[in-house]
C-alpha positions, -999 to 999 in steps of 0.1 A, spaced: -585 -290 -59 -574 -319 -36 -603 -333 -22 -610 -342 18 -634 -360 36 -637 -362 73 -650 -379 97 -668 -368 123 -681 -333 131 -661 -326 164 -646 -294 173 -608 -310 165 -621 -326 130 -637 -297 122 -606 -274 131 -588 -297 106 -621 -291 79 -616 -249 83 -576 -249 80 -583 -274 49 -613 -257 29 -589 -220 34 -561 -239 24 -580 -247 -9 -589 -283 -10 -625 -291 -12 -639 -309 18 -666 -328 33 -679 -340 65 -696 -369 74 -712 -367 107 -735 -401 119 -749 -375 138 -776 -351 138 -753 -320 154 -717 -308 152 -691 -301 182 -692 -338 192 -692 -334 231 -700 -298 230 -734 -295 233 -761 -279 246 -797 -291 267 -823 -270 261 -856 -265 281 -883 -240 297 -857 -209 290 -829 -227 307 -795 -233 290 -769 -257 303 -734 -266 290 -734 -307 285 -699 -309 280 -670 -288 286 -678 -251 306 -652 -238 305 -619 -233 278 -584 -231 283 -557 -221 261 -576 -195 240 -549 -187 214 -557 -225 198 -590 -209 189 -577 -175 184 -549 -189 157 -579 -209 138 -601 -179 130 -565 -157 120 -555 -183 97 -592 -189 84 -606 -159 74 -607 -122 88 -633 -121 113 -608 -129 146 -625 -151 173 -637 -126 198 -661 -111 168 -672 -146 165 -675 -159 202 -674 -133 231 -648 -144 258 -648 -137 291 -622 -142 314 -634 -162 350 -623 -142 379 -617 -153 408 -603 -186 390 -617 -217 411 -632 -212 446 -626 -248 469 -640 -262 496 -620 -289 514 -632 -320 531 -621 -306 565 -642 -275 555 -616 -248 545 -626 -228 519 -603 -203 500 -604 -187 468 -578 -186 445 -574 -156 421 -561 -154 383 -535 -135 367 -520 -127 402 -490 -146 418 -488 -125 448 -529 -128 457 -525 -164 451 -497 -168 476 -516 -149 498 -545 -167 495 -524 -198 508 -507 -184 532 -545 -174 547 -555 -211 541 -528 -234 553 -502 -213 568 -473 -191 563 -450 -203 537 -471 -224 517 -478 -203 488 -441 -196 486 -441 -235 486 -469 -236 454 -448 -211 435 -416 -231 435 -434 -262 425 -450 -243 398 -419 -229 384 -404 -271 378 -443 -274 363 -430 -243 337 -401 -262 327 -420 -293 317 -445 -265 300 -410 -255 282 -397 -289 277 -428 -304 260 -448 -276 242 -438 -277 212 -431 -319 209 -462 -325 223 -489 -296 210 -473 -278 184 -457 -309 163 -476 -342 153 -470 -373 168 -456 -396 138 -430 -421 142 -422 -447 173 -392 -425 177 -414 -393 187 -430 -420 211 -400 -425 230 -389 -392 232 -420 -383 252 -416 -419 271 -390 -393 292 -407 -375 323 -396 -338 319 -404 -331 360 -369 -321 372 -377 -344 402 -344 -357 405 -326 -328 404 -342 -314 439 -336 -351 457 -373 -360 455 -386 -395 442 -355 -410 434 -366 -450 438 -402 -444 425 -416 -434 394 -428 -397 401 -461 -393 401 -487 -363 403 -497 -372 436 -462 -380 451 -444 -349 437 -472 -326 452 -472 -343 481 -433 -339 486 -433 -305 472 -462 -289 492 -460 -310 526 -492 -309 535 -518 -325 514 -545 -300 518 -528 -276 491 -518 -302 470 -556 -315 469 -563 -286 451 -538 -293 423 -545 -332 424 -584 -319 420 -572 -303 387 -557 -331 371 -589 -355 381 -607 -324 358 -588 -332 329 -597 -374 334 -571 -385 352 -562 -399 383 -536 -377 401 -524 -413 416 -514 -428 382 -510 -397 358 -468 -389 361 -454 -353 376 -458 -338 346 -493 -333 349 -485 -305 364 -484 -284 333 -518 -290 337 -526 -265 362 -496 -243 353 -517 -236 322 -546 -226 341 -530 -204 367 -504 -187 342 -530 -185 308 -565 -181 328 -598 -197 324 -623 -184 301 -657 -188 297 -674 -181 261 -703 -163 263 -739 -181 258 -720 -215 272 -693 -233 252 -717 -248 225 -711 -208 212 -677 -219 202 -687 -249 182 -713 -227 169 -686 -205 155 -660 -224 145 -692 -243 122 -702 -210 108 -663 -206 101 -661 -239 82 -696 -229 60 -677 -200 52 -649 -213 37 -670 -237 15 -675 -273 43 -695 -293 31 -716 -311 58 -736 -340 54 -755 -351 91 -773 -389 101 -743 -400 74 -729 -429 89 -691 -439 74 -687 -480 73 -652 -483 60 -624 -465 47 -620 -472 6 -582 -485 -11 -568 -479 -40 -530 -482 -48 -521 -488 -9 -537 -452 -2 -566 -441 16 -593 -434 -15 -620 -420 3 -650 -440 24 -676 -460 19 -710 -449 34 -732 -465 57 -761 -464 31 -738 -484 4 -726 -456 -15 -695 -441 -17 -672 -401 -20 -639 -408 -34 -609 -381 -18 -572 -381 -18 -572 -376 14 -593 -389 44 -589 -373 80 -607 -395 107 -621 -375 137 -645 -407 150 -630 -418 181 -609 -448 194 -634 -471 176 -629 -456 144 -633 -474 106 -600 -479 98 -591 -503 119 -585 -530 96 -559 -507 80 -542 -491 110 -527 -521 132 -515 -494 156 -549 -479 165 -555 -470 205 -549 -489 230 -518 -506 215 -479 -500 216 -477 -481 187 -513 -459 190 -509 -451 219 -538 -457 250 -549 -441 282 -536 -447 319 -525 -483 306 -560 -491 299 -584 -492 269 -601 -463 260 -633 -476 271 -622 -480 309 -612 -442 309 -635 -422 329 -666 -406 321 -684 -375 339 -720 -376 351 -734 -343 351 -764 -328 367 -784 -299 353 -802 -277 379 -827 -251 370 -831 -229 403 -858 -205 412 -841 -170 426 -814 -148 408 -778 -157 415 -765 -143 447 -740 -111 438 -703 -127 444 -706 -164 436 -679 -178 422 -684 -193 384 -666 -225 397 -662 -239 432 -647 -280 434 -660 -294 463 -638 -321 480 -648 -347 489 -625 -373 502 -595 -371 531 -563 -359 525 -541 -390 516 -575 -406 501 -585 -412 468 -593 -378 447 -632 -376 451 -644 -340 433 -678 -324 427 -672 -292 403 -704 -265 405 -705 -241 374 -724 -212 377 -719 -187 351 -744 -160 359 -747 -156 317 -782 -140 312 -783 -160 284 -787 -193 300 -819 -182 320 -856 -174 315 -853 -140 332 -830 -120 354 -853 -141 389 -838 -174 375 -801 -192 375 -790 -224 358 -759 -245 373 -738 -281 364 -724 -306 385 -701 -320 373 -684 -354 386 -654 -376 369 -671 -416 377 -662 -449 358 -677 -453 325 -706 -467 311 -709 -505 302 -743 -526 298 -743 -553 321 -722 -543 346 -730 -540 384 -751 -509 397 -728 -487 417 -728 -481 450 -722 -446 466 -695 -437 441 -681 -407 459 -671 -424 487 -661 -465 480 -624 -461 483 -621 -474 451 -640 -472 415 -658 -503 401 -643 -511 366 -668 -498 353 -707 -491 356 -745 -495 341 -754 -464 340 -791 -472 329 -794 -497 359 -831 -480 377 -820 -453 398 -782 -455 397 -774 -420 381 -803 -401 405 -784 -421 435 -753 -401 426 -769 -369 415 -787 -371 450 -748 -373 467 -734 -352 448 -759 -321 450 -763 -329 487 -724 -328 490 -725 -294 475 -752 -280 493 -732 -288 525 -705 -266 513 -723 -236 515 -738 -237 481 -773 -239 491 -785 -250 455 -815 -278 468 -838 -258 484 -843 -237 450 -845 -261 428 -870 -263 402 -861 -295 386 -828 -312 376 -817 -336 344 -792 -359 348 -762 -373 318 -746 -399 326 -715 -415 309 -745 -434 289 -754 -403 272 -719 -397 263 -719 -434 245 -750 -421 225 -742 -392 216 -710 -390 211 -697 -421 201 -671 -430 230 -665 -466 241 -683 -464 277 -689 -426 278 -650 -425 283 -637 -388 278 -602 -385 264 -574 -367 288 -552 -344 269 -516 -362 264 -485 -362 288 -451 -369 284 -434 -396 308 -446 -434 319 -431 -446 288 -457 -429 265 -486 -444 281 -500 -412 282 -498 -409 245 -529 -405 222 -524 -422 187 -501 -407 160 -517 -384 134 -508 -400 99 -521 -433 101 -503 -465 85 -528 -465 55 -509 -437 37 -531 -409 28 -555 -413 61 -551 -391 91 -561 -391 127 -576 -356 144 -593 -352 177 -595 -360 215 -584 -399 211 -557 -386 184 -524 -362 190 -525 -342 214 -551 -355 231 -579 -347 251 -594 -312 264 -607 -280 236 -573 -267 233 -559 -298 224 -585 -305 199 -579 -277 187 -546 -283 179 -551 -313 164 -568 -299 141 -537 -278 129 -510 -307 126 -532 -325 106 -541 -295 86 -504 -290 85 -498 -326 80 -517 -330 45 -510 -297 25 -469 -302 35 -465 -336 36 -459 -364 63 -421 -350 67 -440 -311 83 -429 -310 118 -449 -279 127 -444 -238 119 -416 -225 131 
């Protein structure tokens, strides 16, 4: 029986562990913190519950596949999935509001025409047809095949968005913002797509046009909620690991990879003891214990970076957890995106999640809500933030532990959503604010950065570290490895690494 040590108990790491155990490996997971799930956590207080990481799920088929391949009980028997309908409500900076339904092209076209004028919906549909071309060109290399060599990176460095075919953007790189504004001819509907990309942790002004695949995925495959919150999905995956015989060691840090015969031979733990292994799978993030053995670590040309910057410069998220008196009003949208910047300016949004889940409140006379803002990462000693939501440019980093920094931004965010008609401030019992500094402390991600999905284009600048490390027997998994961040992508990284370990480094995915 082959022995595998998995470093970290994030979602991608657990996905790999469950699949490897189902394939007959003896798997031990070493997690430095006291729990599993990575950033997928829950905060509980006074009978209220909140997701402190992602609150919605895309491409649930990835996790359905995990449960099919690792046991008898399907995902739906282990975690309740509900499609979010309507998909999202938007309130633009000029006061324009619209609700985008899910699963109906005709209704989406009607909503866009009603909000922005006749013809807008058809142009939107034509744009997403081109996004479908991106999906068809990149689905296999970006989601279903491991990233293993420089040749893979070179092929994915070309943006598959068909801008030139349509006479667009001939002299400049086709960024997401340039593409949608040229095609939609109106910055207001363009702002909807830009905000979607921002929600994945990408700047639409620098992300390649291929980032249109992200709103395409949401509109085509839907947005889903897990009953009890996204933490319930982490619970289900952890339980599946245990059922397959995976051993978890919490509070167990790894200091380094041990090497014998030119390949990974196990790990040395922080307490000086060792674990022997035939294979090591590292889901520890961009600053991992194998960097000395892996010269192509994240941030280098071979290892992948984050939008031309190191992982610590990638954006983080500030979340405001709201405990509210009074029941959730009938007809409240699960997700509302409040746009704070005028068309043509840098994208600034506050996302409001109001799930209406009875498992997250003490009784029917209360409601829980979460505000989320994409913000600069944390760096101790960096300048204190100003009015981040209205600044024309973000600072490179912010000291989120500076007195008043987080509370000031939380005040701005709550005032913005109240001005957009959410009316939450007057119902507030209490709130808690979580910043990238909290994310860094809990997950170890430098600066509390949140990894974005890998994208084709921009000469490979938006790709992640290859799944096999240069050191034989060592593999990378999770949001900082191929195919990048997001729950679906992390789950796919687990499937890809398990395939490489079981089938060998020449494996190219199931066909």
